[in-house]
NUPA-359946 format. One record per residue (C-alpha): z, x, y; residue in three letters. Coordinates in nm, 4 decimals, padded with zeros to 6 digits. Example, Ala and Ser with C-alpha at 12.3 -4.5 7.8 and 13.67 -1.06 7.14 Angstrom:
         up       east      north   residuo
    00.7800    01.2300   -00.4500       ALA
    00.7140    01.3670   -00.1060       SER
This chain:
         up       east      north   residuo
    02.1277    00.4963    00.2794       UNK
    02.2938    00.4022    00.6074       UNK
    02.2678    00.0773    00.7999       UNK
    02.2366   -00.0067    01.1661       UNK
    02.4706   -00.2274    01.3706       UNK
    02.2980   -00.5377    01.2353       UNK
    02.3383   -00.4322    00.8711       UNK
    01.9727   -00.3409    00.8179       UNK
    01.8971   -00.0270    00.6197       UNK
    01.8090    00.2812    00.8211       UNK
    01.5853    00.5416    00.6627       UNK
    01.5776    00.9095    00.7475       UNK
    01.2819    00.8548    00.9783       UNK
    01.4725    00.6016    01.1826       UNK
    01.7410    00.8577    01.2717       UNK
    01.5117    01.0392    01.5141       UNK
    01.6116    00.8362    01.8167       UNK
    01.9706    00.7221    01.7601       UNK
    02.0734    01.0805    01.8375       UNK
    01.9585    01.0121    02.1926       UNK
    02.1114    00.6679    02.1884       UNK
    01.7870    00.4791    02.1548       UNK
    01.6999    00.2282    01.8868       UNK
    01.4404   -00.0392    01.8248       UNK
    01.6985   -00.3110    01.7754       UNK
    01.8463   -00.3063    02.1280       UNK
    02.2056   -00.2396    02.0355       UNK
    02.3301    00.1063    02.1286       UNK
    02.4556    00.3242    01.8486       UNK
    02.7778    00.5259    01.8762       UNK
    02.5586    00.8239    01.9647       UNK
    02.4010    00.6063    02.2334       UNK
    02.7327    00.5296    02.3927       UNK
    02.8240    00.8981    02.3755       UNK
    02.4972    00.9882    02.5515       UNK
    02.5566    00.7266    02.8212       UNK
    02.9066    00.8474    02.9035       UNK
    02.7910    01.2096    02.8809       UNK
    02.5499    01.1267    03.1622       UNK
    02.8418    00.9932    03.3701       UNK
    03.0300    01.3194    03.3167       UNK
    02.7195    01.5179    03.4143       UNK
    02.6674    01.3135    03.7304       UNK
    03.0309    01.3480    03.8386       UNK
    03.0213    01.7226    03.7729       UNK
    02.7012    01.7837    03.9663       UNK
    02.8095    01.5753    04.2640       UNK
    03.1330    01.7731    04.2775       UNK
    02.9365    02.0995    04.2865       UNK
    02.6624    01.9923    04.5293       UNK
    02.7957    02.2186    04.8061       UNK
    02.8001    02.5285    04.5850       UNK
    03.1751    02.5081    04.5101       UNK
    03.3844    02.2477    04.3375       UNK
    03.4774    01.9726    04.5827       UNK
    03.6038    01.6246    04.5048       UNK
    03.3372    01.3816    04.6391       UNK
    03.4345    01.1310    04.9021       UNK
    03.4657    00.7642    04.8174       UNK
    03.1157    00.6747    04.9402       UNK
    02.9444    00.9451    04.7385       UNK
    03.1587    00.8626    04.4384       UNK
    03.0699    00.4934    04.4695       UNK
    02.6955    00.5737    04.4816       UNK
    02.7315    00.8003    04.1804       UNK
    02.9037    00.5363    03.9678       UNK
    02.6612    00.2677    04.0924       UNK
    02.3610    00.4798    03.9913       UNK
    02.5136    00.5337    03.6470       UNK
    02.6177    00.1718    03.5868       UNK
    02.2651    00.0427    03.4925       UNK
    02.2651    00.2907    03.2025       UNK
    02.5186    00.0670    03.0291       UNK
    02.2347   -00.1768    02.9553       UNK
    01.9599    00.0779    02.9026       UNK
    01.9264   -00.0081    02.5316       UNK
    01.9406   -00.3831    02.5928       UNK
    01.7116   -00.3953    02.8992       UNK
    01.5474   -00.0538    02.9490       UNK
    01.3152   -00.1592    03.2315       UNK
    01.5983   -00.3359    03.4128       UNK
    01.8165   -00.0254    03.3798       UNK
    01.5359    00.1934    03.5166       UNK
    01.4827   -00.0390    03.8106       UNK
    01.8569   -00.0357    03.8845       UNK
    01.8870    00.3430    03.8787       UNK
    01.5801    00.3874    04.0996       UNK
    01.7113    00.1325    04.3478       UNK
    02.0581    00.2910    04.3770       UNK
    01.9289    00.6481    04.3850       UNK
    01.6718    00.5557    04.6487       UNK
    01.9553    00.4186    04.8608       UNK
    02.1471    00.7379    04.7932       UNK
    01.8580    00.9477    04.9242       UNK
    01.8193    00.7296    05.2316       UNK
    02.1859    00.6874    05.3239       UNK
    02.3812    00.9881    05.1999       UNK
    02.3324    01.2926    05.4251       UNK
    02.2402    01.6299    05.2785       UNK
    02.4986    01.8990    05.2369       UNK
    02.5572    02.1685    05.4976       UNK
    02.2066    02.2673    05.6194       UNK
    02.3129    02.6309    05.6058       UNK
    02.3665    02.5910    05.2336       UNK
    02.0360    02.4139    05.1715       UNK
    01.8427    02.7384    05.1379       UNK
    02.0655    02.8574    04.8547       UNK
    02.1392    02.5345    04.6742       UNK
    01.8462    02.3148    04.7742       UNK
    01.8456    02.1047    04.4611       UNK
    02.2168    02.0364    04.5022       UNK
    02.1331    01.8432    04.8168       UNK
    02.0212    01.5487    04.6017       UNK
    02.2888    01.5532    04.3333       UNK
    02.3493    01.3503    04.1292       UNK
    01.9963    01.2208    04.1944       UNK
    01.7846    01.1938    03.9766       UNK
    02.0047    01.2246    03.6623       UNK
    02.0466    00.8486    03.6099       UNK
    01.6749    00.7907    03.6557       UNK
    01.5985    01.0695    03.4065       UNK
    01.8062    00.8964    03.1373       UNK
    01.6574    00.5543    03.2124       UNK
    01.2982    00.6850    03.2198       UNK
    01.3534    00.8622    02.8878       UNK
    01.4859    00.5397    02.7345       UNK
    01.1899    00.3328    02.8539       UNK
    00.9345    00.5871    02.7327       UNK
    01.1006    00.6147    02.3916       UNK
    01.1274    00.2384    02.3380       UNK
    00.8111    00.0904    02.4883       UNK
    00.4396    00.1445    02.4159       UNK
    00.3058    00.4704    02.5547       UNK
    00.1180    00.3134    02.8465       UNK
    00.4191    00.1079    02.9592       UNK
    00.6504    00.4081    02.9336       UNK
    00.4238    00.6342    03.1376       UNK
    00.3552    00.3736    03.4059       UNK
    00.7287    00.3059    03.4452       UNK
    00.8189    00.6764    03.4492       UNK
    00.5488    00.7743    03.6970       UNK
    00.6362    00.4780    03.9169       UNK
    01.0041    00.5733    03.9203       UNK
    00.9263    00.9353    04.0073       UNK
    00.6833    00.8378    04.2839       UNK
    00.9306    00.5939    04.4419       UNK
    01.2075    00.8543    04.4523       UNK
    00.9643    01.1173    04.5856       UNK
    00.8365    00.8930    04.8658       UNK
    01.1890    00.7904    04.9699       UNK
    01.2992    01.1558    04.9740       UNK
    00.9974    01.2666    05.1757       UNK
    01.0566    00.9905    05.4278       UNK
    01.4280    01.0491    05.4747       UNK
    01.4940    01.4150    05.3959       UNK
    01.4059    01.7286    05.5945       UNK
    01.0607    01.8747    05.5374       UNK
    01.2280    02.1955    05.4306       UNK
    01.3255    02.0120    05.1102       UNK
    00.9656    01.9260    05.0167       UNK
    00.9803    02.1608    04.7170       UNK
    01.2965    01.9857    04.6056       UNK
    01.1145    01.6522    04.6298       UNK
    00.8382    01.7843    04.4022       UNK
    01.0902    01.9214    04.1531       UNK
    01.2698    01.5863    04.1452       UNK
    00.9465    01.3988    04.0674       UNK
    00.8561    01.6543    03.8019       UNK
    01.1941    01.6129    03.6347       UNK
    01.1350    01.2392    03.6036       UNK
    00.7898    01.3098    03.4553       UNK
    00.9405    01.5556    03.2068       UNK
    01.2009    01.3017    03.0957       UNK
    00.9226    01.0459    03.0457       UNK
    00.7192    01.2945    02.8440       UNK
    01.0161    01.3783    02.6212       UNK
    01.0770    01.0081    02.5608       UNK
    00.7101    00.9568    02.4719       UNK
    00.7239    01.2492    02.2274       UNK
    01.0338    01.1059    02.0614       UNK
    00.8646    00.7662    02.0346       UNK
    00.5516    00.9244    01.8901       UNK
    00.7500    01.1167    01.6317       UNK
    00.9405    00.8050    01.5355       UNK
    00.6197    00.6067    01.5011       UNK
    00.4645    00.8764    01.2813       UNK
    00.7702    00.8839    01.0586       UNK
    00.7749    00.5045    01.0393       UNK
    00.4019    00.5001    00.9621       UNK
    00.4435    00.7552    00.6850       UNK
    00.7362    00.5585    00.5429       UNK
    00.5273    00.2414    00.5524       UNK
    00.2423    00.4187    00.3757       UNK
    00.4822    00.5282    00.1033       UNK
    00.6061    00.1722    00.0646       UNK
    00.2476    00.0443    00.0524       UNK
    00.1645    00.3035   -00.2114       UNK
    00.4599    00.1913   -00.4215       UNK
    00.3537   -00.1698   -00.3824       UNK
   -00.0027   -00.0861   -00.4840       UNK
    00.1286    00.1002   -00.7889       UNK
    00.3340   -00.2037   -00.8901       UNK
    00.0342   -00.4340   -00.8436       UNK
   -00.1887   -00.1992   -01.0430       UNK
    00.0648   -00.1920   -01.3234       UNK
    00.0896   -00.5702   -01.3239       UNK
   -00.2888   -00.5974   -01.3409       UNK
   -00.2950   -00.3447   -01.6220       UNK
   -00.0389   -00.5447   -01.8206       UNK
   -00.2274   -00.8681   -01.7523       UNK
   -00.5555   -00.7089   -01.8642       UNK
   -00.4064   -00.5742   -02.1860       UNK
   -00.2402   -00.9027   -02.2758       UNK
   -00.5536   -01.0972   -02.1914       UNK
   -00.7690   -00.8771   -02.4134       UNK
   -00.5294   -00.8996   -02.7063       UNK
   -00.4326   -01.2656   -02.6942       UNK
   -00.7582   -01.4252   -02.5776       UNK
   -00.9540   -01.2605   -02.8602       UNK
   -00.7218   -01.3565   -03.1434       UNK
   -00.6319   -01.7021   -03.0124       UNK
   -01.0043   -01.7787   -02.9840       UNK
   -01.0546   -01.6844   -03.3479       UNK
   -00.7494   -01.8836   -03.4561       UNK
   -00.8803   -02.1857   -03.2657       UNK
   -01.2233   -02.1506   -03.4253       UNK
   -01.0758   -02.1221   -03.7764       UNK
   -00.8490   -02.4204   -03.7120       UNK
   -01.1536   -02.6284   -03.6150       UNK
   -01.3322   -02.5203   -03.9326       UNK
   -01.0302   -02.6020   -04.1500       UNK
   -00.9931   -02.9435   -03.9916       UNK
   -01.3619   -03.0180   -04.0418       UNK
   -01.3670   -02.9073   -04.4104       UNK
   -01.0228   -03.0264   -04.5160       UNK
   -01.1530   -03.3407   -04.6901       UNK
   -01.5038   -03.2347   -04.7913       UNK
   -01.4426   -02.8746   -04.9046       UNK
   -01.0711   -02.7999   -04.9591       UNK
   -01.1410   -02.4462   -05.0848       UNK
   -01.3344   -02.3532   -04.7693       UNK
   -01.0606   -02.5130   -04.5601       UNK
   -00.8008   -02.3029   -04.7456       UNK
   -01.0004   -01.9882   -04.6680       UNK
   -01.0143   -02.0877   -04.3022       UNK
   -00.6368   -02.1392   -04.3010       UNK
   -00.5919   -01.7985   -04.4632       UNK
   -00.8076   -01.6489   -04.1905       UNK
   -00.5778   -01.8114   -03.9345       UNK
   -00.2887   -01.6251   -04.0935       UNK
   -00.4885   -01.3013   -04.0912       UNK
   -00.5836   -01.3324   -03.7260       UNK
   -00.2296   -01.4300   -03.6290       UNK
   -00.0916   -01.1194   -03.7986       UNK
   -00.3577   -00.9097   -03.6314       UNK
   -00.2672   -01.0590   -03.2949       UNK
    00.0959   -00.9609   -03.3514       UNK
   -00.0050   -00.6059   -03.4492       UNK
   -00.2303   -00.5629   -03.1482       UNK
    00.0348   -00.7086   -02.9218       UNK
    00.2810   -00.4498   -03.0532       UNK
    00.0225   -00.1776   -02.9946       UNK
   -00.0316   -00.3028   -02.6410       UNK
    00.3401   -00.3035   -02.5685       UNK
    00.3593    00.0527   -02.6980       UNK
    00.0645    00.1525   -02.4819       UNK
    00.2237    00.0027   -02.1724       UNK
    00.5587    00.1668   -02.2423       UNK
    00.4463    00.5131   -02.3426       UNK
    00.0828    00.5545   -02.2415       UNK
   -00.2312    00.6005   -02.4528       UNK
   -00.1495    00.9546   -02.5684       UNK
    00.1783    00.8468   -02.7238       UNK
    00.0220    00.5459   -02.8905       UNK
   -00.2653    00.7498   -03.0262       UNK
   -00.0296    01.0111   -03.1652       UNK
    00.1896    00.7527   -03.3303       UNK
   -00.1072    00.5911   -03.5002       UNK
   -00.2379    00.9254   -03.6230       UNK
    00.1004    01.0150   -03.7632       UNK
    00.1078    00.6979   -03.9689       UNK
    00.3902    00.5367   -03.7791       UNK
    00.3785    00.1710   -03.8850       UNK
    00.5953    00.0691   -03.5949       UNK
    00.3148    00.1416   -03.3483       UNK
   -00.0372    00.0481   -03.4683       UNK
   -00.3224    00.2649   -03.3424       UNK
   -00.4865    00.1854   -03.0129       UNK
   -00.8209    00.0014   -03.0592       UNK
   -01.1118    00.2452   -03.0739       UNK
   -01.4653    00.2755   -03.2083       UNK
   -01.3459    00.3129   -03.5677       UNK
   -01.2089   -00.0399   -03.5543       UNK
   -01.5275   -00.2062   -03.4296       UNK
   -01.6363   -00.3022   -03.7817       UNK
   -01.3060   -00.4819   -03.8390       UNK
   -01.3443   -00.6504   -03.5028       UNK
   -01.6914   -00.7807   -03.5846       UNK
   -01.5797   -00.8856   -03.9323       UNK
   -01.3044   -01.0944   -03.7834       UNK
   -01.5513   -01.2864   -03.5688       UNK
   -01.7830   -01.3336   -03.8651       UNK
   -01.5049   -01.4963   -04.0643       UNK
   -01.4837   -01.7514   -03.7840       UNK
   -01.8519   -01.8362   -03.8326       UNK
   -02.0058   -01.6160   -03.5639       UNK
   -02.3497   -01.4686   -03.6286       UNK
   -02.3254   -01.1101   -03.5100       UNK
   -02.5832   -00.8334   -03.5511       UNK
   -02.4303   -00.4886   -03.4899       UNK
   -02.6540   -00.1830   -03.4547       UNK
   -02.5623    00.1748   -03.3702       UNK
   -02.8266    00.4314   -03.2757       UNK
   -02.8085    00.7974   -03.1831       UNK
   -02.5711    01.0749   -03.2804       UNK
   -02.2094    00.9873   -03.2244       UNK
   -02.0283    01.1881   -02.9602       UNK
   -01.6623    01.2246   -02.8720       UNK
   -01.5328    00.9885   -02.6076       UNK
   -01.2004    01.0257   -02.4273       UNK
   -00.9285    00.7998   -02.5750       UNK
   -00.9414    00.5631   -02.2796       UNK
   -01.3195    00.5540   -02.3149       UNK
   -01.3002    00.4443   -02.6794       UNK
   -01.0429    00.1810   -02.5908       UNK
   -01.2695    00.0580   -02.3099       UNK
   -01.5676    00.0214   -02.5465       UNK
   -01.3591   -00.1657   -02.8036       UNK
   -01.2124   -00.4011   -02.5436       UNK
   -01.5488   -00.4651   -02.3757       UNK
   -01.7119   -00.5573   -02.7069       UNK
   -01.4094   -00.7656   -02.8020       UNK
   -01.4069   -00.9603   -02.4752       UNK
   -01.7847   -01.0106   -02.4813       UNK
   -01.7681   -01.1514   -02.8357       UNK
   -01.4704   -01.3682   -02.7390       UNK
   -01.6680   -01.5129   -02.4486       UNK
   -01.9707   -01.5736   -02.6704       UNK
   -01.7526   -01.7508   -02.9279       UNK
   -01.5939   -01.9721   -02.6621       UNK
   -01.8962   -02.0514   -02.4491       UNK
   -02.1827   -02.0291   -02.6965       UNK
   -02.0456   -02.1133   -03.0433       UNK
   -02.2942   -02.0890   -03.3316       UNK
   -02.5326   -01.8882   -03.1147       UNK
   -02.6375   -01.5509   -03.2585       UNK
   -02.4975   -01.2436   -03.0870       UNK
   -02.6462   -00.8943   -03.0777       UNK
   -02.4245   -00.5897   -03.0283       UNK
   -02.5955   -00.2548   -02.9700       UNK
   -02.4342    00.0865   -02.9246       UNK
   -02.6761    00.3547   -02.8075       UNK
   -02.5547    00.7125   -02.8095       UNK
   -02.7100    00.9759   -02.5859       UNK
   -02.5985    01.3336   -02.5147       UNK
   -02.4263    01.2182   -02.1949       UNK
   -02.2928    00.8703   -02.2597       UNK
   -02.2631    00.5639   -02.4794       UNK
   -02.4504    00.2509   -02.3765       UNK
   -02.2899   -00.0751   -02.4848       UNK
   -02.4975   -00.3915   -02.4906       UNK
   -02.3781   -00.7361   -02.6027       UNK
   -02.6076   -01.0363   -02.5678       UNK
   -02.5738   -01.3915   -02.6965       UNK
   -02.8385   -01.6598   -02.7217       UNK
   -02.8104   -01.9839   -02.5241       UNK
   -02.5388   -02.2267   -02.6399       UNK
   -02.6309   -02.4531   -02.9320       UNK
   -02.5906   -02.8208   -02.8548       UNK
   -02.3474   -02.9602   -03.1097       UNK
   -02.2430   -03.2825   -02.9397       UNK
   -01.8879   -03.1576   -02.9061       UNK
   -01.7027   -03.1443   -02.5802       UNK
   -01.8091   -02.8457   -02.3758       UNK
   -01.5386   -02.5820   -02.3247       UNK
   -01.3665   -02.5620   -01.9889       UNK
   -01.4999   -02.3024   -01.7431       UNK
   -01.3403   -01.9610   -01.7683       UNK
   -01.1294   -01.7957   -01.5023       UNK
   -01.3486   -01.4863   -01.4713       UNK
   -01.0556   -01.2593   -01.5630       UNK
   -01.2393   -01.1365   -01.8716       UNK
   -01.5357   -01.0059   -01.6738       UNK
   -01.3029   -00.8490   -01.4196       UNK
   -01.1099   -00.6764   -01.6977       UNK
   -01.4271   -00.5417   -01.8591       UNK
   -01.5496   -00.4042   -01.5287       UNK
   -01.2148   -00.2390   -01.4549       UNK
   -01.2070   -00.0767   -01.7980       UNK
   -01.5591    00.0597   -01.7626       UNK
   -01.4971    00.1962   -01.4145       UNK
   -01.1607    00.3449   -01.5142       UNK
   -01.3423    00.5367   -01.7894       UNK
   -01.5894    00.6717   -01.5318       UNK
   -01.8716    00.4420   -01.6394       UNK
   -02.0666    00.1422   -01.5128       UNK
   -02.0689   -00.2279   -01.5903       UNK
   -02.3080   -00.5181   -01.5435       UNK
   -02.3174   -00.8756   -01.6693       UNK
   -02.5229   -01.1853   -01.6068       UNK
   -02.7523   -01.4555   -01.7370       UNK
   -03.0610   -01.3623   -01.9322       UNK
   -03.4002   -01.5263   -01.8818       UNK
   -03.3605   -01.7452   -02.1910       UNK
   -03.0259   -01.8859   -02.0759       UNK
   -02.8041   -01.6524   -02.2744       UNK
   -02.5579   -01.4018   -02.1433       UNK
   -02.5691   -01.0230   -02.1355       UNK
   -02.2913   -00.7675   -02.0969       UNK
   -02.3926   -00.4034   -02.0477       UNK
   -02.1724   -00.1001   -01.9931       UNK
   -02.2162    00.2757   -01.9923       UNK
   -01.9252    00.5020   -02.0859       UNK
   -01.9753    00.8771   -02.0250       UNK
   -01.8857    01.1330   -02.2880       UNK
   -01.7039    01.3382   -02.0227       UNK
   -01.5012    01.1845   -01.7391       UNK
   -01.6950    01.1526   -01.4125       UNK
   -01.6379    01.0174   -01.0654       UNK
   -01.5936    00.6414   -01.0591       UNK
   -01.9154    00.4672   -00.9683       UNK
   -02.0912    00.1403   -01.0201       UNK
   -02.4613    00.1623   -00.9471       UNK
   -02.7260   -00.0924   -01.0414       UNK
   -02.9533    00.1665   -01.2064       UNK
   -02.6981    00.3185   -01.4421       UNK
   -02.7137    00.0610   -01.7226       UNK
   -02.9075   -00.0141   -02.0437       UNK
   -03.2649   -00.1252   -01.9895       UNK
   -03.2699   -00.5002   -01.9638       UNK
   -03.5437   -00.6656   -01.7607       UNK
   -03.3989   -01.0136   -01.7925       UNK
   -03.0475   -00.9173   -01.6800       UNK
   -02.9280   -01.0368   -01.3415       UNK
   -02.6790   -00.8726   -01.1095       UNK
   -02.4866   -01.1949   -01.0574       UNK
   -02.1706   -01.2545   -01.2553       UNK
   -02.1056   -01.6216   -01.3336       UNK
   -01.7480   -01.7235   -01.3928       UNK
   -01.6685   -01.6791   -01.7561       UNK
C-alpha cells in the first residue's frame, strides 16, 4: 500500500486522479507537478507555432503565456483561484494580443488564439475533478462563456467558428474532469462499502461469540447459584441434602467447562467441525448441544429444585445442525430465565413436531412469593439471543407475558431451511401470549 504526501494510506481507487495531478488533499503529487510543467511546455510550443511555422515569440507574447500558466502552480491548492487567474490572463491575451497574419487565419484559424485556452482547460479540469459536480460545471461553463464573449468582442467575425471551438474545448475539459471525479467517487464508495461489510462481519462475529458465551455461562452459573442457595439453607438442618447440593455444584461446574470448550470449538471451527468431532468420540471437543441432550438439560434444572414438565408430541423429523442447536439453546435460556425470575414456579416445556417444522413452547407460572429479595432485572440479551437463533435457523420467535402473570417463549424451527422471517402468525397457538417482550 502506498501513502500520500501527508503519510495517509492510498488505496488503488485513490490512484485515479493523481495521474492527472489532482488529489483530495490539496497537495500536488509528483505526477501533478509533471502535468503542470507539461502544460507549460505545451503552451510554449503552441505559441511558437501559431503562425504555421516555428517562430520564437516576442517578449510580450511570451510574458502573457507564462502569466496564463502561472496560476496552474496553485491549481491543487486553490483550484477556483487558479481558474479565475487563467481566465483573467487569457481574456487579456485575447483583448490585447493581435491575431497572426490575417492571410494565414484561413489556414491556421485556431492558431490565432494560441496558447489560449490551454491554461484554462487545465484549470477547468482541476476544478471539475475536485469539486462537487454542480460547482465544477458552473465554473467550467462560466470560464468558457467569459473567454467566448471576450473573443467575440475583440476578434474578427471571421473567427467566430474558432470562438465556438474554444468554448467547446473548455466544456470538454470540464466534462472530463467531472468523469474523473465520478469514477473516483464510485471507487471510493465501493471501497467504503467493502470496509463497512468487513466491519459488519466483525460485529456479527462479536455478537455471535457473546451469544454463545451468554448461553453457556448464564445457564450453568444460574444452576450453580441455585444449588449454592440450597446447600446454604440445608447445611445445618439436613447435611446430607446439603452435600448433594454441593455435589450438584461440582457437576454443573464441570458441565459449564465442557460446554465452554464446545463453544470455543464451535467458534474456531464452525458447527460442522464440532459435530464431526463429537460423533467421532473426540473427548477434546464435546458435541454441540442438540435435541438428544434436552433430557440432560432438564435433569440439571430439576436437580436445582425446578419443577419442569417436558412433553414431546408428533413424529420426530431431522433438523439442520444449527436448527437443533437453536432449539437446545432456546429451551436452555427460557429455563434459565424461569429459574432466575420465577424460582419454585412450575415450568412447562412442549415440543410439537409437524411435517414442516418443530414448535417449541416454554411457559412458566407467575413467580412464587418467598419473601426473599427479588432478582435484579435482566439485560434482555437472553431474549435477543433466542430471537437471533430462531431467525438464523429460518424460523420465528415470540415471547411475552401470559394472562396469569407468567411468561411464555414460543419458537418455530423449520425442518428445511427457509427464508428468514418473523411473522406474528407463525407461532404455536397461545391466546394469552402478547407480542411485547419485557426485559428479561
